[in-house]
Backbone as numpy.savetxt, mean C-alpha at the origin, in Angstrom:
# Nx Ny Nz CAx CAy CAz Cx Cy Cz
-27.13 5.00 -1.28 -26.08 5.66 -1.64 -24.81 5.06 -1.02
-23.67 4.70 -1.60 -22.49 4.22 -1.20 -21.93 4.83 -0.07
-21.30 4.11 0.84 -20.70 4.63 1.98 -19.37 5.56 1.58
-19.20 6.60 2.11 -17.84 7.34 1.63 -16.78 6.69 2.31
-15.79 6.28 1.72 -14.44 5.33 2.59 -14.02 6.45 3.42
-13.49 5.95 4.48 -12.55 6.68 5.45 -11.54 5.85 6.17
-10.71 6.65 6.78 -9.58 5.84 7.35 -10.17 4.98 8.48
-9.54 3.84 8.55 -9.86 2.78 9.54 -8.76 2.62 10.58
-9.32 2.53 11.64 -8.30 2.52 13.07 -8.97 1.43 13.63
-8.34 0.29 13.91 -8.86 -0.79 14.76 -7.92 -1.30 15.84
-7.94 -0.52 17.15 -7.08 -0.67 18.31 -7.45 -2.00 18.88
-6.37 -2.59 19.06 -6.36 -3.94 19.75 -5.40 -4.37 20.55
-4.38 -5.31 20.07 -3.11 -5.41 20.92 -2.07 -4.20 20.58
-0.81 -4.48 21.31 0.12 -3.53 21.39 1.03 -3.69 20.22
0.73 -4.40 19.25 1.54 -4.61 18.16 0.80 -3.94 16.97
1.49 -2.82 16.14 0.36 -2.13 15.38 1.18 -2.35 13.91
0.20 -2.41 13.17 0.43 -2.51 11.56 -0.40 -1.54 10.85
0.42 -0.79 10.30 -0.06 0.29 9.32 -0.13 -0.22 7.75
-1.39 -0.26 7.26 -1.67 -0.51 5.88 -2.01 0.72 5.10
-1.05 0.57 4.01 -1.39 1.90 2.99 -1.90 1.42 1.75
-2.98 2.29 1.15 -3.81 1.70 0.22 -3.17 2.27 -1.11
-3.75 1.74 -2.35 -3.51 2.03 -3.60 -3.84 3.37 -4.17
-3.41 3.84 -5.58 -3.32 5.09 -6.17 -4.85 5.49 -6.35
-5.68 4.64 -6.92 -7.12 5.02 -7.28 -8.04 4.37 -6.11
-7.27 3.85 -4.98 -8.43 3.26 -4.15 -8.40 3.96 -2.72
-8.82 3.14 -1.62 -9.01 3.71 -0.32 -8.70 2.66 0.55
-9.00 2.80 2.03 -8.78 1.80 2.86 -9.68 0.46 2.67
-10.66 0.68 1.97 -11.29 -0.61 1.44 -10.57 -1.48 0.78
-9.44 -1.08 0.24 -8.63 -2.11 -0.45 -7.86 -3.16 0.46
-7.90 -2.46 1.84 -7.16 -3.58 2.64 -7.91 -3.73 3.65
-9.32 -3.68 3.68 -10.22 -3.79 4.71 -10.18 -5.14 5.43
-10.26 -6.08 4.42 -10.23 -7.43 4.86 -9.10 -7.94 5.53
-7.95 -7.44 4.95 -6.83 -8.00 5.61 -6.77 -7.22 7.07
-7.08 -5.99 7.22 -7.12 -5.35 8.47 -7.94 -6.01 9.41
-9.09 -6.53 8.92 -9.85 -7.40 10.03 -9.12 -8.75 10.29
-8.56 -9.23 9.37 -7.95 -10.49 9.60 -6.95 -10.52 10.65
-6.10 -9.24 10.61 -5.00 -8.99 11.35 -5.58 -8.54 12.89
-6.71 -7.91 12.92 -7.26 -7.36 14.02 -7.82 -8.69 14.98
-8.22 -9.63 14.27 -8.73 -10.92 15.01 -7.57 -11.75 15.59
-6.11 -11.36 15.07 -4.90 -12.01 15.60 -4.45 -11.12 16.73
-5.28 -9.89 17.05 -4.95 -8.99 18.17 -3.96 -8.25 17.78
-3.81 -7.88 16.67 -3.12 -6.67 16.02 -3.75 -5.44 16.08
-3.19 -4.27 16.44 -3.77 -2.82 16.38 -3.59 -2.55 14.64
-4.45 -2.08 14.00 -4.18 -1.92 12.45 -4.72 -0.53 12.28
-4.04 0.19 11.43 -4.50 1.67 11.02 -4.23 1.69 9.47
-5.40 2.05 8.90 -5.25 2.08 7.26 -5.92 3.52 7.10
-5.06 4.34 6.82 -5.33 5.87 6.84 -5.88 5.92 5.30
-6.78 6.98 4.83 -7.24 7.33 3.49 -6.40 8.57 3.28
-5.79 8.33 2.11 -4.68 9.20 1.46 -5.63 10.66 0.82
-5.01 11.76 1.24 -5.73 13.03 0.93 -6.20 13.04 -0.59
-7.50 13.41 -0.79 -8.22 13.41 -2.13 -8.84 12.08 -2.64
-8.67 11.08 -1.85 -9.12 9.64 -2.17 -10.60 9.64 -1.54
-11.36 8.59 -2.11 -12.76 8.27 -1.54 -13.67 9.42 -1.61
-13.73 10.03 -2.73 -14.70 11.21 -2.90 -15.15 10.71 -4.35
-16.30 11.61 -4.71 -17.09 11.31 -6.08 -16.57 11.89 -7.22
-15.12 12.67 -6.97 -14.83 13.49 -7.97 -13.35 12.96 -8.30
-12.78 12.33 -9.20 -11.51 11.81 -9.63 -10.54 13.00 -9.57
-10.86 14.25 -9.93 -9.97 15.30 -9.84 -9.55 15.61 -8.51
-10.31 15.16 -7.39 -9.73 15.41 -6.15 -8.28 14.41 -5.97
-8.28 13.37 -6.47 -6.81 12.74 -6.57 -5.94 13.40 -7.37
-6.39 13.77 -8.61 -5.35 14.29 -9.49 -4.93 15.62 -9.05
-5.53 16.58 -8.12 -5.02 17.86 -7.79 -4.24 17.77 -6.53
-3.80 16.43 -6.11 -2.99 16.32 -5.11 -1.67 15.93 -5.41
-0.62 16.27 -4.88 0.79 15.76 -5.32 0.95 14.59 -4.48
1.94 13.78 -5.34 2.70 12.56 -4.79 3.35 12.89 -3.46
3.77 14.09 -3.27 4.62 14.54 -2.25 3.60 14.73 -0.90
2.48 15.04 -1.27 1.59 15.35 -0.08 1.18 13.87 0.36
1.34 12.85 -0.36 0.89 11.49 0.03 2.18 10.87 0.86
3.33 11.24 0.51 4.52 10.94 1.29 4.30 11.51 2.72
3.94 12.85 2.87 3.65 13.22 4.02 2.59 12.70 4.90
1.52 12.41 4.13 0.14 11.69 4.77 0.93 10.32 5.30
1.72 9.56 4.50 2.36 8.30 5.14 3.17 8.49 6.47
3.91 9.65 6.57 4.78 9.94 7.67 3.78 10.28 8.85
2.81 11.03 8.49 1.79 11.39 9.36 1.06 10.26 10.04
0.75 9.14 9.37 0.27 7.97 9.75 0.93 7.29 10.64
2.19 7.20 10.46 3.32 6.80 11.48 3.17 7.57 12.86
3.20 8.91 12.55 3.10 9.66 13.89 1.81 9.50 14.92
0.69 9.16 13.92 -0.73 8.99 14.56 -0.66 7.69 15.46
0.16 6.82 15.03 0.29 5.56 15.91 1.15 6.04 16.89
2.11 6.41 16.77 3.34 6.73 17.96 2.67 7.55 18.96
1.76 8.61 18.57 1.14 9.44 19.60 -0.02 8.72 20.29
-0.63 7.43 19.85 -1.43 6.68 20.34 -0.55 5.70 21.39
0.58 5.68 21.31 1.31 4.94 22.45 1.92 3.80 21.60
1.90 3.48 20.44 2.35 2.42 19.71 3.89 2.65 19.32
4.86 1.80 20.04 6.19 1.92 19.47 6.73 0.82 18.90
5.85 -0.08 18.38 6.23 -1.41 17.63 5.33 -1.39 16.42
5.83 -0.82 15.33 5.10 -0.76 14.00 5.80 -1.49 13.08
4.73 -2.25 12.34 5.09 -2.99 10.96 4.27 -1.95 9.98
4.85 -1.58 8.74 4.28 -1.03 7.73 4.34 -1.62 6.44
3.07 -1.87 5.85 2.77 -2.56 4.42 2.07 -1.69 3.45
2.15 -1.91 2.52 1.20 -1.19 1.44 0.90 -1.98 0.38
-0.24 -1.67 -0.58 -0.95 -2.17 -1.95 -0.39 -1.25 -2.83
0.13 -1.72 -3.80 0.56 -0.74 -5.08 1.15 0.41 -4.75
0.64 1.63 -4.91 1.11 2.88 -4.56 1.48 3.01 -3.21
0.85 2.19 -1.99 0.71 2.23 -0.86 2.25 1.67 -0.30
2.26 0.59 -1.34 3.76 0.03 -1.10 5.03 0.72 -1.24
4.85 1.60 -2.25 5.96 2.75 -2.66 6.28 3.14 -1.27
5.25 3.84 -0.80 5.50 4.71 0.46 6.01 3.89 1.58
5.37 2.55 1.63 5.87 1.82 2.89 7.28 1.43 2.73
7.73 1.12 1.52 9.08 0.83 1.15 10.14 2.09 1.49
9.54 3.18 1.09 10.33 4.50 1.21 10.43 4.62 2.87
9.41 4.47 3.63 9.49 4.79 5.11 10.50 3.66 5.55
10.54 2.45 5.00 11.34 1.57 5.71 12.77 1.43 5.22
12.84 2.33 4.11 14.45 2.58 3.43 15.02 4.04 4.45
14.28 4.79 4.50 14.73 6.11 5.16 14.54 6.17 6.76
13.63 5.43 7.31 13.37 5.42 8.64 13.25 4.14 9.22
14.07 3.01 8.93 14.14 1.69 9.43 13.86 1.67 11.03
14.88 2.50 11.57 14.71 2.51 13.07 13.09 2.74 13.68
12.27 3.20 12.81 10.93 3.51 13.53 10.10 2.14 13.28
10.57 0.98 12.54 9.76 0.11 12.57 10.31 -1.31 12.77
9.30 -2.25 12.79 9.77 -3.70 13.30 9.90 -4.48 12.01
9.54 -4.16 10.88 9.41 -4.98 9.74 8.29 -4.14 8.76
8.23 -4.78 7.57 6.99 -4.26 6.66 7.51 -4.74 5.24
6.80 -4.05 4.50 7.00 -4.59 3.01 5.65 -3.97 1.89
5.67 -4.66 0.97 4.65 -4.23 -0.26 3.86 -5.25 -0.92
2.78 -5.04 -1.40 1.93 -6.06 -2.32 1.78 -5.52 -3.51
2.31 -6.21 -4.67 2.28 -5.79 -5.97 2.57 -4.25 -6.32
3.68 -3.75 -5.79 4.21 -2.31 -5.96 5.32 -2.12 -6.89
5.07 -1.36 -7.91 6.25 -1.05 -8.74 7.69 -0.47 -8.06
8.20 -1.08 -7.27 9.47 -0.37 -6.81 10.64 -0.07 -7.65
10.94 -1.34 -8.32 11.91 -1.40 -9.47 11.20 -0.87 -10.71
12.04 -0.13 -11.58 11.46 0.50 -12.73 10.78 -0.54 -13.57
9.46 -0.33 -13.88 8.71 -1.54 -14.64 7.74 -0.81 -15.70
7.29 -1.58 -16.67 6.18 -0.90 -17.35 4.92 -1.11 -16.77
4.05 -0.04 -16.97 2.64 -0.20 -16.13 1.53 0.14 -16.99
0.23 -0.06 -16.78 -0.93 0.19 -17.21 -1.92 1.18 -16.31
-1.21 1.97 -15.45 -1.85 2.60 -14.43 -2.80 3.78 -15.09
-2.11 4.47 -16.17 -3.12 5.67 -16.83 -4.15 4.92 -17.44
-4.26 3.86 -18.03 -5.38 3.41 -18.66 -6.45 2.90 -17.48
-5.86 2.23 -16.58 -6.89 1.95 -15.54 -7.42 2.97 -14.82
-6.64 4.21 -14.45 -7.08 5.23 -13.86 -8.41 6.08 -14.63
-8.10 5.95 -15.97 -9.07 6.46 -16.96 -10.45 5.70 -16.81
-10.22 4.41 -16.71 -11.55 3.56 -16.63 -12.12 3.84 -15.18
-11.35 4.03 -14.18 -11.81 4.26 -12.54 -12.58 5.60 -12.91
-12.05 6.76 -13.65 -12.54 8.11 -13.76 -13.85 7.88 -14.50
-13.98 7.06 -15.42 -15.34 6.92 -16.30 -16.26 6.14 -15.46
-15.90 5.34 -14.46 -16.82 4.60 -13.67 -17.59 5.57 -12.79
-16.68 6.32 -12.25 -17.06 7.14 -11.07 -17.98 8.27 -11.54
-17.57 8.92 -12.76 -18.40 9.93 -13.07 -19.74 9.32 -13.51
-19.80 8.34 -14.34 -21.00 7.61 -14.88 -21.76 7.45 -13.62
-21.28 6.80 -12.28 -21.99 6.60 -11.33 -22.96 7.92 -10.59
-22.06 8.99 -10.89 -22.62 10.37 -10.57 -23.46 11.04 -11.30
-23.86 10.04 -12.58 -24.99 10.54 -13.52 -24.34 11.29 -14.59
-23.06 11.55 -14.67 -22.39 12.40 -15.76 -22.60 11.45 -17.00
-22.44 12.19 -18.17 -22.17 11.49 -19.52 -20.79 11.67 -19.82
-20.19 10.59 -20.27 -18.66 10.75 -20.25 -18.29 10.25 -21.84
-17.81 11.35 -22.57 -17.30 11.21 -23.99 -15.96 10.90 -23.83
-15.19 10.42 -25.14 -13.95 10.11 -25.08 -13.06 11.48 -24.97
-13.70 12.43 -25.39 -12.86 13.87 -25.33 -12.85 14.29 -23.71
-13.97 14.01 -23.02 -13.48 14.39 -21.66 -12.64 13.71 -21.04
-12.74 12.26 -21.38 -11.54 11.42 -20.77 -10.52 11.73 -21.29
-10.26 11.98 -22.34 -8.91 12.31 -22.95 -8.36 13.52 -21.97
-9.45 14.47 -21.77 -8.81 15.59 -20.81 -8.21 15.53 -19.60
-8.38 14.19 -18.92 -8.00 13.83 -17.93 -6.47 13.23 -18.18
-6.20 12.71 -19.12 -4.97 11.94 -19.46 -3.67 12.65 -19.10
-3.52 13.94 -19.52 -2.28 14.65 -19.25 -2.01 14.93 -17.71
-3.15 14.96 -17.11 -3.06 15.24 -15.44 -2.56 13.68 -14.82
-3.25 12.66 -15.52 -2.74 11.40 -15.00 -1.26 11.19 -15.32
-0.89 11.25 -16.46 0.50 11.18 -16.78 1.36 11.84 -15.88
1.01 13.17 -15.57 1.86 13.89 -14.91 2.05 13.58 -13.42
1.06 13.17 -12.87 0.86 12.56 -11.42 1.63 11.25 -11.55
1.48 10.26 -12.40 2.20 8.98 -12.41 3.73 9.30 -12.42
4.10 10.36 -13.29 5.57 10.54 -13.17 6.14 11.04 -11.73
5.34 11.75 -11.13 5.68 12.13 -9.85 5.59 10.80 -8.91
4.53 10.04 -9.09 4.64 8.66 -8.23 5.79 7.76 -8.50
6.16 7.70 -9.89 7.45 7.02 -10.20 8.73 7.64 -9.60
8.63 8.93 -9.44 9.83 9.60 -8.68 9.84 9.35 -7.22
8.61 8.94 -6.69 8.54 8.44 -5.23 9.13 6.91 -5.22
8.75 6.25 -6.25 9.34 4.93 -6.32 10.75 4.83 -6.35
11.43 5.84 -7.26 12.90 6.00 -7.55 13.35 5.99 -6.09
12.96 6.96 -5.24 13.28 7.41 -4.05 13.51 5.96 -3.07
12.36 5.32 -3.13 12.28 3.90 -2.39 13.26 3.08 -2.94
13.51 2.84 -4.34 14.32 1.84 -4.64 15.70 2.21 -4.48
16.10 3.54 -4.34 17.39 3.82 -4.06 18.00 3.53 -2.80
16.73 3.40 -1.96 17.23 3.21 -0.18 16.86 1.76 0.09
16.44 1.01 -0.89 16.05 -0.61 -0.41 17.17 -1.10 0.11
18.37 -0.69 -0.28 19.66 -1.51 0.43 19.81 -1.13 1.54
19.11 0.11 2.26 19.33 0.74 3.54 18.34 0.02 4.49
17.32 -0.81 4.01 16.55 -1.21 4.91 17.09 -2.47 5.76
16.75 -2.23 7.23 17.70 -3.14 8.12 16.58 -4.09 8.87
15.57 -4.04 8.59 14.42 -4.82 9.23 13.87 -5.87 8.15
13.24 -7.08 8.80 12.72 -7.92 7.73 11.81 -7.41 7.01
11.64 -7.96 5.64 10.95 -7.17 4.54 10.09 -8.31 3.67
8.69 -7.87 3.48 7.79 -8.76 2.82 7.43 -8.30 1.33
7.23 -9.24 0.63 6.95 -8.95 -0.61 5.96 -10.03 -1.24
4.71 -9.42 -1.80 3.71 -10.28 -2.23 3.66 -9.87 -3.76
3.68 -10.87 -4.81 3.29 -10.16 -6.20 2.34 -11.31 -6.68
1.47 -10.69 -7.51 0.33 -11.61 -8.35 0.98 -11.92 -9.60
0.74 -13.10 -10.04 1.24 -13.64 -11.32 0.49 -13.11 -12.26
-0.66 -12.74 -12.23 -1.68 -12.19 -13.43 -2.00 -10.72 -12.96
-0.88 -9.99 -12.71 -1.05 -8.57 -12.23 -1.30 -7.94 -13.88
-2.40 -7.51 -13.87 -2.67 -6.67 -15.14 -2.26 -5.27 -15.09
-1.81 -4.71 -13.94 -1.14 -3.32 -13.78 0.05 -2.88 -13.93
0.93 -4.00 -13.47 2.34 -3.71 -13.41 3.06 -4.73 -13.85
4.34 -4.68 -14.42 5.13 -5.84 -14.79 5.54 -6.58 -13.50
4.90 -7.95 -13.55 5.12 -8.72 -12.04 6.40 -9.13 -11.98
7.49 -9.19 -12.75 8.95 -9.63 -12.57 9.62 -8.72 -11.95
9.09 -7.51 -11.82 10.14 -6.21 -11.34 10.16 -6.55 -9.84
9.42 -7.48 -9.21 9.58 -7.83 -7.69 11.07 -8.51 -7.61
11.41 -9.27 -8.65 12.76 -9.92 -8.62 13.74 -8.88 -8.49
13.84 -7.83 -9.20 14.88 -6.87 -9.39 14.81 -6.24 -7.81
13.77 -5.79 -7.27 13.75 -5.32 -5.85 14.32 -6.37 -4.91
13.98 -7.54 -5.14 14.44 -8.80 -4.09 16.15 -8.70 -4.23
16.69 -8.59 -5.53 18.25 -8.67 -5.66 18.83 -7.41 -4.73
17.95 -6.64 -4.36 18.73 -5.48 -3.75 18.79 -5.40 -2.30
18.00 -6.80 -1.80 17.80 -6.97 -0.36 18.72 -8.02 0.25
19.99 -7.73 -0.16 21.00 -8.69 0.63 21.08 -8.53 1.93
21.07 -7.23 2.51 21.50 -6.80 3.68 20.62 -7.41 4.92
19.17 -7.72 4.59 18.27 -8.22 5.49 17.45 -9.44 4.95
16.84 -9.97 5.90 15.82 -10.93 5.54 14.71 -10.73 5.05
14.25 -11.55 3.94 13.13 -11.02 3.35 12.59 -12.09 2.89
11.10 -11.91 2.72 10.14 -13.03 2.39 9.50 -12.62 1.02
9.52 -13.24 -0.17 8.71 -12.97 -1.42 7.78 -14.16 -1.73
6.69 -13.85 -1.80 5.36 -14.71 -2.10 4.94 -14.45 -3.46
4.76 -15.59 -4.17 4.10 -15.29 -5.62 2.59 -16.15 -5.76
1.86 -15.22 -6.17 0.59 -15.62 -6.41 0.04 -15.80 -7.88
0.03 -17.26 -8.18 0.08 -17.17 -9.68 -1.10 -17.01 -10.30
-2.23 -17.04 -9.59 -3.62 -16.71 -10.23 -4.31 -15.71 -9.89
-3.63 -14.80 -9.14 -4.13 -13.32 -8.62 -3.85 -12.36 -9.57
-4.91 -11.30 -9.57 -4.70 -10.03 -10.20 -3.93 -8.95 -9.21
-3.86 -7.74 -9.88 -3.28 -6.54 -9.10 -3.62 -6.39 -7.96
-4.93 -6.45 -7.48 -5.54 -6.06 -6.11 -5.39 -7.27 -5.30
-4.32 -7.82 -5.03 -4.14 -9.18 -4.39 -5.03 -9.22 -2.98
-5.32 -8.05 -2.48 -6.01 -8.16 -1.14 -7.30 -8.58 -1.39
-7.94 -8.83 -2.50 -9.22 -9.06 -2.60 -9.42 -10.27 -3.72
-8.13 -10.98 -4.13 -8.26 -11.94 -5.17 -8.50 -13.18 -4.73
-8.46 -14.15 -5.56 -8.58 -15.52 -5.67 -7.93 -16.13 -4.52
-6.58 -15.64 -4.37 -5.95 -16.51 -3.32 -5.78 -15.63 -2.05
-6.80 -14.63 -1.76 -6.74 -13.84 -0.57 -6.38 -14.56 0.73
-7.09 -15.69 0.71 -6.77 -16.58 2.17 -5.51 -16.83 2.46
-4.71 -17.40 1.23 -3.54 -17.87 1.55 -2.60 -16.46 1.68
-2.96 -15.58 1.13 -2.21 -14.14 1.04 -2.26 -13.68 2.51
-3.28 -13.56 3.16 -3.59 -13.13 4.48 -2.86 -14.04 5.52
-2.87 -15.19 5.21 -2.21 -16.18 6.32 -0.69 -15.92 6.15
-0.09 -15.63 4.79 1.37 -15.39 4.47 1.74 -13.97 5.23
0.78 -13.04 5.13 1.19 -11.85 5.84 1.39 -12.10 7.49
0.26 -12.73 7.84 0.34 -12.97 9.36 1.44 -13.86 9.71
1.80 -14.81 9.22 3.04 -15.61 9.17 4.15 -14.74 9.23
4.45 -13.88 8.28 5.58 -12.91 8.36 5.60 -12.20 9.45
4.43 -11.63 9.89 4.43 -10.78 10.92 4.83 -11.20 12.34
4.11 -12.71 12.38 4.66 -13.43 13.56 6.20 -13.87 13.78
7.14 -13.49 12.52 8.36 -13.90 12.86 9.26 -12.72 13.22
8.44 -11.42 13.30 8.93 -10.32 13.74 9.65 -10.30 15.16
10.49 -9.32 15.58 11.01 -9.20 17.10 10.28 -8.57 17.83
8.73 -8.69 17.86 7.96 -7.83 18.77 8.58 -8.12 20.15
8.39 -7.16 21.05 8.78 -7.08 22.36 7.48 -7.60 23.43
6.11 -7.39 22.58 4.93 -7.57 23.01 4.58 -8.84 22.57
3.89 -9.60 23.39 3.43 -11.00 23.40 1.86 -10.96 23.34
0.96 -10.91 22.40 -0.41 -11.10 22.32 -0.85 -9.73 23.19
-0.32 -8.78 22.99 -0.79 -7.59 23.73 -0.29 -7.55 25.26
0.21 -8.44 25.58 0.82 -8.33 27.08 2.46 -8.24 27.02
3.05 -7.51 27.87 4.71 -7.20 28.04 5.16 -8.93 28.68
6.30 -9.19 27.81 7.09 -10.27 28.23 7.58 -10.03 29.65
7.74 -10.90 30.40 8.65 -10.67 31.51 9.97 -11.24 31.53
């Protein structure tokens, strides 16, 4: 039986990195990146969003996008309550929407951050179709027979939820110009889920702060596990290393 995904907390050095996962995903989306950063002495927290990681796709569909925004803010508080006052926040796809919104509305709480393959600027997506494929796989794994009629019954729920997520992206996009800390963007050239060129529209709104934009020509949407993963991980690490941390390798500078 497959292990049920759960939140991932890797306490290490005094520099903390918050990693937020994708819409139909879990902390497994960012596990390899988390371990890579842990080896570089970062503390990493990848929370499991409410409704995710279960055997029933309806558990995701019955949660509001606003609840995931609350989860994102709670994740920041979790790290602060553990004593981490220097935090970078990064997210994959939907997680990147919430990371960007956090940075736009609460820049003073972070040292930097950004997103990986996230539809911040308005773009065409294939998220509904992909979520229905995910639903079919999960239900069949549970031994259920899934016909087209059953699958079609999920579509209105998915469409409704995606409109709410797009609203979260609009909140984030509106505040991109308020981000006052260094910002990182990674985009896969072979992104099958979202229109890849949207990243350039987001970059055009970032005149007020330093930003890094990395393009991965042969990668698909889940860039954290793709063919260019090692280069991607190194690029994230290089970005984090440029931030103005007061802590050096877990020890205070004198």
